[in-house]
C-alpha positions in Angstrom: -42.0 7.3 -13.7 -45.0 6.5 -11.4 -47.3 3.7 -12.5 -49.7 3.1 -9.8 -53.4 2.6 -9.5 -52.9 -1.0 -10.6 -50.1 -1.3 -8.2 -52.1 0.2 -5.4 -53.8 -3.1 -4.6 -50.3 -4.7 -4.1 -49.3 -2.1 -1.5 -49.1 -3.7 1.9 -47.6 -3.6 5.3 -43.9 -4.7 5.3 -43.3 -6.6 8.5 -39.7 -6.3 9.8 -38.4 -9.8 10.8 -36.1 -9.7 13.7 -35.0 -13.1 15.0 -33.1 -13.1 18.3 -30.7 -16.0 17.9 -28.6 -15.7 21.0 -28.5 -13.8 24.3 -25.9 -13.2 27.0 -26.3 -14.2 30.6 -27.9 -11.7 32.9 -24.7 -10.6 34.5 -23.3 -9.7 31.1 -26.5 -8.1 29.6 -26.1 -4.8 31.5 -27.4 -2.8 28.5 -30.3 -3.2 26.1 -29.2 -4.7 22.8 -30.8 -2.0 20.6 -30.7 1.2 22.7 -28.0 0.8 25.4 -27.8 4.6 26.1 -31.5 4.7 26.7 -31.9 1.7 29.0 -31.3 1.0 32.7 -31.4 4.7 33.6 -28.1 5.5 31.7 -27.2 9.1 32.1 -24.3 10.2 29.8 -21.7 12.5 31.2 -22.0 16.2 30.3 -19.6 18.4 28.5 -20.1 22.0 29.5 -23.7 21.2 30.4 -24.5 19.3 27.1 -24.9 15.5 27.3 -22.3 13.4 25.7 -23.4 11.1 22.9 -24.7 7.6 23.9 -23.4 5.9 20.8 -20.3 6.2 18.6 -19.7 4.7 15.2 -16.1 4.5 14.0 -15.2 3.6 10.4 -12.2 1.3 10.4 -12.3 0.7 6.6 -14.0 2.6 3.8 -15.6 -0.1 1.8 -18.7 -2.3 1.5 -18.9 -5.2 -0.9 -22.6 -4.9 -1.7 -24.6 -2.5 -4.0 -28.0 -2.3 -2.3 -30.3 0.1 -4.1 -31.4 1.8 -0.9 -27.8 2.7 0.1 -25.5 5.3 -1.5 -22.8 2.7 -1.8 -24.6 1.4 -4.9 -23.1 4.2 -6.9 -20.0 5.0 -4.8 -18.6 1.4 -4.9 -17.5 1.6 -8.5 -14.8 4.2 -7.9 -13.5 2.2 -5.0 -13.4 -1.0 -7.0 -11.7 0.8 -9.9 -9.1 2.1 -7.5 -8.5 -1.4 -6.1 -7.9 -2.6 -9.7 -5.2 0.1 -10.0 -3.5 -1.1 -6.8 -5.0 1.7 -4.6 -5.9 0.1 -1.2 -9.1 0.9 0.6 -8.8 3.6 3.2 -8.4 2.3 6.7 -8.0 3.7 10.2 -4.7 2.7 11.7 -4.7 0.7 14.9 -2.8 3.5 16.6 -5.5 6.1 15.7 -8.3 3.8 16.7 -6.6 3.2 20.1 -6.2 7.0 20.5 -10.0 7.5 20.0 -10.9 4.7 22.5 -8.5 6.1 25.1 -10.2 9.5 24.7 -13.6 7.9 25.3 -12.2 6.2 28.5 -10.9 9.5 29.7 -14.5 10.8 29.4 -15.9 8.0 31.4 -18.0 7.1 28.3 -20.2 4.1 29.0 -22.4 4.1 25.9 -22.2 1.8 22.9 -19.1 1.6 20.6 -19.6 0.3 17.1 -16.5 -0.2 15.0 -18.3 0.4 11.7 -19.8 3.3 9.8 -21.1 3.4 6.2 -19.2 0.2 5.4 -19.2 -3.5 5.9 -17.2 -4.1 9.0 -16.1 -7.6 8.1 -14.3 -6.2 5.1 -11.8 -5.5 7.9 -12.1 -9.0 9.3 -8.4 -9.5 9.6 -8.2 -6.7 12.2 -11.7 -6.8 13.7 -10.9 -9.2 16.5 -8.0 -6.9 17.5 -10.1 -3.8 17.2 -12.8 -5.3 19.5 -10.1 -6.4 21.9 -8.7 -2.8 22.1 -12.2 -1.5 22.7 -12.8 -3.9 25.5 -9.3 -3.2 27.1 -9.9 0.5 27.6 -13.8 0.3 27.9 -14.3 -2.8 30.0 -18.0 -2.3 30.6 -19.3 -0.8 27.3 -21.6 -2.5 24.8 -19.7 -3.2 21.6 -21.9 -3.8 18.6 -21.5 -4.4 14.8 -24.0 -4.6 12.0 -23.0 -6.8 9.1 -24.4 -8.3 5.9 -22.8 -11.6 7.0 -21.0 -12.3 3.7 -17.6 -12.4 5.5 -18.8 -14.2 8.6 -17.7 -17.6 9.7 -18.5 -19.5 12.9 -14.9 -19.3 13.9 -14.7 -15.5 13.4 -17.9 -14.9 15.3 -16.5 -16.9 18.2 -13.3 -15.0 18.2 -15.1 -11.6 18.1 -17.3 -12.6 21.0 -14.3 -13.8 23.0 -12.6 -10.5 22.3 -15.5 -8.6 23.8 -18.3 -8.2 21.2 -21.7 -7.9 23.1 -24.1 -7.5 20.1 -24.1 -8.4 16.4 -26.9 -7.8 14.0 -26.8 -9.8 10.7 -28.9 -8.0 8.1 -30.6 -10.5 5.7 -30.5 -8.4 2.5 -31.4 -11.3 0.3 -33.8 -14.1 0.8 -34.7 -17.1 3.0 -32.0 -19.2 1.4 -29.4 -16.8 2.5 -31.0 -16.5 6.0 -30.8 -20.2 6.3 -27.1 -20.1 5.6 -26.6 -17.5 8.2 -28.6 -19.5 10.8 -26.4 -22.5 10.2 -23.3 -20.5 11.0 -25.0 -19.2 14.2 -26.0 -22.6 15.6 -23.2 -22.8 18.2 -24.3 -19.5 19.7 -28.1 -20.0 19.9 -29.9 -19.5 23.2 -28.2 -18.2 26.3 -24.6 -18.1 25.0 -23.4 -16.2 27.9 -21.8 -13.3 26.1 -23.5 -11.8 23.1 -26.9 -10.7 21.6 -27.2 -12.1 18.1 -30.0 -10.9 15.9 -31.0 -11.8 12.3 -32.9 -8.9 10.8 -34.8 -8.4 7.5 -35.2 -4.6 8.2 -33.5 -3.9 4.8 -34.3 -7.0 2.9 -33.9 -6.1 -0.8 -36.5 -8.7 -2.0 -39.0 -7.3 0.4 -38.4 -3.7 -0.6 -39.4 -4.3 -4.2 -42.3 -6.6 -3.5 -45.4 -5.9 -5.6 -43.8 -3.0 -7.4 -42.7 -2.6 -11.0 -39.0 -2.1 -11.9 -39.8 1.6 -12.5 -40.9 2.2 -8.9 -38.8 2.0 -5.8 -40.7 1.7 -2.6 -40.2 0.0 0.7 -41.4 0.3 4.3 -41.4 3.6 6.1 -38.1 2.6 7.8 -36.4 3.1 4.4 -35.4 6.7 3.9 -33.4 8.5 1.2 -30.2 8.9 3.2 -30.1 12.7 3.1 -31.4 12.7 -0.5 -28.6 10.5 -1.8 -30.8 7.7 -2.9 -34.2 7.5 -4.7 -36.0 5.6 -1.9 -39.6 6.3 -1.1 -40.0 9.5 -3.1 -43.5 9.8 -1.8 -42.2 10.6 1.7 -41.9 14.3 2.3 -39.0 15.9 4.1 -40.4 16.5 7.7 -39.6 19.8 9.1 -38.8 18.5 12.6 -35.9 17.6 14.8 -33.5 14.7 14.2 -31.7 13.1 17.1 -28.6 11.9 15.2 -26.4 14.9 15.8 -27.3 15.0 19.5 -27.2 11.4 20.5 -24.6 9.8 18.3 -21.1 10.6 17.0 -19.8 9.4 13.6 -16.1 9.1 13.0 -14.6 8.6 9.5 -11.5 6.5 8.9 -9.3 9.7 9.0 -10.8 11.0 12.3 -13.3 13.5 10.7 -16.5 13.9 12.8 -19.4 13.6 10.3 -22.9 14.9 10.6 -24.5 11.5 10.6 -24.6 8.0 9.1 -26.3 9.4 5.9 -23.4 11.7 4.9 -21.7 9.3 2.5 -20.2 12.1 0.5 -18.7 13.7 3.6 -20.4 17.1 3.0 -20.6 18.1 6.7 -17.5 17.7 8.8 -17.6 19.1 12.3 -14.0 18.7 13.2 -11.3 15.9 13.5 -11.0 13.9 16.7 -7.4 12.9 15.9 -6.4 16.6 15.9 -8.7 17.7 18.7 -10.2 16.1 21.8 -13.5 14.4 21.2 -15.2 16.5 23.8 -14.0 19.8 22.2 -15.4 18.7 18.8 -18.7 17.5 20.3 -19.6 21.0 21.6 -18.1 23.1 18.9 -20.0 25.8 16.9 -20.6 23.5 13.9 -22.3 20.8 16.0 -24.2 23.4 18.0 -25.5 25.1 14.8 -26.9 21.9 13.4 -28.5 20.8 16.7 -30.2 24.2 17.4 -31.5 24.5 13.8 -32.9 20.9 13.9 -34.5 21.5 17.2 -36.4 24.4 15.6 -37.6 21.9 12.9 -35.7 23.8 10.1 -34.2 21.0 8.1 -34.6 23.2 5.0 -31.9 25.5 6.3 -29.2 22.8 6.6 -27.0 21.1 4.0 -27.7 17.3 3.9 -30.8 17.7 6.1 -32.8 19.7 3.6 -33.5 16.7 1.4 -33.7 14.0 4.1 -37.0 12.3 4.6 -36.1 10.2 7.7 -38.9 10.3 10.2 -41.6 11.4 7.8 -44.2 9.1 9.3 -44.5 7.5 12.8 -45.8 4.2 11.4 -46.1 2.0 8.3 -49.9 2.5 8.3 -49.5 6.3 8.2 -46.9 6.1 5.5 -49.1 3.8 3.3 -52.1 6.1 3.8 -50.0 9.0 2.4 -48.5 6.8 -0.3 -51.9 5.9 -1.8 -52.8 9.6 -2.0 -49.4 10.4 -3.6 -49.9 7.6 -6.2 -53.2 9.0 -7.2 -51.8 12.5 -7.6 -48.9 11.3 -9.7 -50.7 8.7 -11.8 -49.4 8.5 -15.4 -50.6 6.7 -18.4 
């Protein structure tokens, strides 16, 4: 249902609030906190002429504890919770398998960003996260290591231990409200300013309260940075699927807990699997026919020919202003009584 001309006056720009809490010293900050593979002239090594990814996300546990509307986890979580009640543990990647992947990256002279999370809440694995970060730092001594977290499992002590183990960047996503943000800020107090080791950012990029601001319960809109995750969520239905390239399969690698190489961070249902990095070398998977097919088709701007991509509206507009301009026209066309 679209109910809108009355709502139209409430449509406004949604500012993204990013608060930089802490920064490392200059000798540690060798990479940009957001795009390490793009900064400081970083040139990824090439595999048979094709550049290696600049970032890799590795899922160490298959679970998130929140049910945010903009994320596919809001409907997938129920089966996992039900399984937990029946004594079925969450799927996890073994320390041995994680180490194998990191060693493979070291063999490739990979110097991009390593993120031990993917389509999950990394601190659901908090009992092992310090060890996981430490393993990453052992074999990749100069690489940026970053996690994004909702912060619900964070403590000041845990953050300190992760930083000491080698964490160089952490983004805490304020999904709730200013009261929750204040709680997070309190936990971050010991690391404010030049802490010597780690970028610490508090972000409201996906603030749930912000997303529904000014809209009725029957509508579901947010800023242009919200997309429908490959068509798996009903977010920003006004945004069309852009028939243009997407950088995800060319610049980042996404590894599921069992070693499967996934298409991207939107493939929550694991529809596109390019190979398995525990059964094959990472470099062999990265340049295989499956990856190549998706890259070449996307480069032609033909999302409609690809599973997962054909419904994905990521990148529909270059700015919030352009998106709101289109939204107002869409609301008029879809006005209902």
